[in-house]
C-alpha positions in Angstrom: -64.2 24.5 3.7 -62.9 20.5 3.6 -59.5 20.2 4.5 -59.7 16.3 3.9 -62.0 13.4 2.6 -62.4 10.4 3.9 -63.7 6.7 2.7 -63.9 3.7 4.7 -63.6 -0.1 3.0 -63.6 -3.3 4.1 -61.0 -4.0 0.6 -58.1 -2.1 1.1 -56.2 -3.6 -0.8 -58.5 -3.1 -3.4 -59.5 0.0 -3.2 -56.0 2.0 -2.8 -54.6 0.0 -6.3 -57.8 1.6 -7.5 -56.8 4.8 -6.1 -53.5 4.9 -7.1 -53.8 4.3 -10.9 -57.6 6.8 -11.1 -55.7 9.4 -9.1 -52.5 9.4 -11.1 -53.5 10.8 -13.7 -54.5 14.2 -11.9 -51.2 13.7 -10.3 -52.1 12.5 -7.2 -50.1 9.8 -5.1 -49.6 8.4 -1.8 -48.6 11.1 0.7 -49.1 9.2 3.4 -49.1 5.7 4.4 -49.8 3.5 8.0 -51.3 0.6 9.2 -55.0 0.7 8.1 -55.4 4.4 6.4 -53.3 5.8 3.8 -53.4 9.3 2.4 -53.3 11.2 -1.4 -52.5 14.1 -2.5 -50.5 16.7 -4.6 -49.0 18.4 -1.4 -51.3 17.0 1.5 -53.0 13.9 2.2 -56.6 15.2 1.9 -58.2 12.3 0.1 -58.1 9.4 2.5 -58.8 5.5 2.9 -59.2 3.7 6.1 -59.8 0.1 7.1 -63.3 -0.6 8.6 -65.7 -3.7 8.4 -68.4 -2.1 6.0 -67.9 0.7 3.2 -68.7 3.8 2.5 -71.1 5.1 -0.6 -71.0 8.8 -1.2 -70.7 10.5 -4.2 -67.6 12.2 -4.9 -66.6 14.5 -8.1 -62.6 14.8 -9.2 -61.3 18.2 -10.6 -59.3 17.7 -14.1 -57.6 20.7 -15.5 -58.2 19.5 -18.9 -60.2 17.4 -21.0 -57.9 14.9 -21.2 -57.4 14.4 -17.3 -61.3 12.8 -17.6 -60.4 10.6 -20.6 -57.4 9.6 -18.6 -58.8 8.9 -15.4 -62.3 7.2 -16.9 -60.0 4.4 -18.7 -57.5 4.1 -15.4 -60.2 3.7 -13.5 -62.3 1.0 -15.3 -59.0 -0.9 -16.0 -58.8 -1.4 -12.1 -62.4 -2.9 -11.7 -64.4 -0.1 -11.3 -67.7 0.3 -13.4 -68.9 2.9 -16.0 -71.7 5.4 -15.2 -71.2 7.6 -18.2 -68.7 7.8 -20.4 -66.3 11.1 -21.0 -68.7 13.8 -22.7 -70.5 16.9 -22.2 -73.1 17.7 -19.9 -75.7 20.3 -19.7 -75.0 20.8 -16.3 -72.8 24.4 -16.7 -71.2 25.4 -19.6 -67.5 23.4 -21.0 -68.8 21.0 -18.1 -67.1 17.8 -19.6 -67.2 14.9 -16.9 -66.9 11.2 -16.5 -68.7 8.9 -13.7 -67.6 5.6 -12.9 -68.3 3.0 -10.0 -65.7 2.2 -7.7 -65.0 -1.1 -6.3 -66.7 -0.5 -3.3 -69.7 1.0 -4.8 -68.8 4.8 -4.8 -70.3 7.0 -7.8 -67.5 8.8 -9.0 -67.3 11.9 -11.3 -64.3 13.6 -13.1 -65.1 17.1 -14.2 -63.3 19.3 -16.3 -65.1 23.2 -16.6 -62.3 23.9 -19.1 -63.0 23.9 -22.9 
């Protein structure tokens, strides 16, 4: 099991602003902050961003409890400079799979998914 996930970025302020807006739609907030690092979470900082010379590029999938959160995350991410990589909608991956995809300012592929009807 994972305890937390971390991204590395060369544009700390941009990425922190992006994730503050996008993750707020899922009830996440900044729970830890010190020079060069920010930790987001609901109860514990399980998603972290750290300053680096080079960005990491990965795929991250965040869970939404309801489809409206998928829509809200997608809208907030685009408003903060994210790029569309697949608008909200049902996918054929599994029953009730409703998701959206966004590329964050560092090029990470984000998915926000709801498994509820």
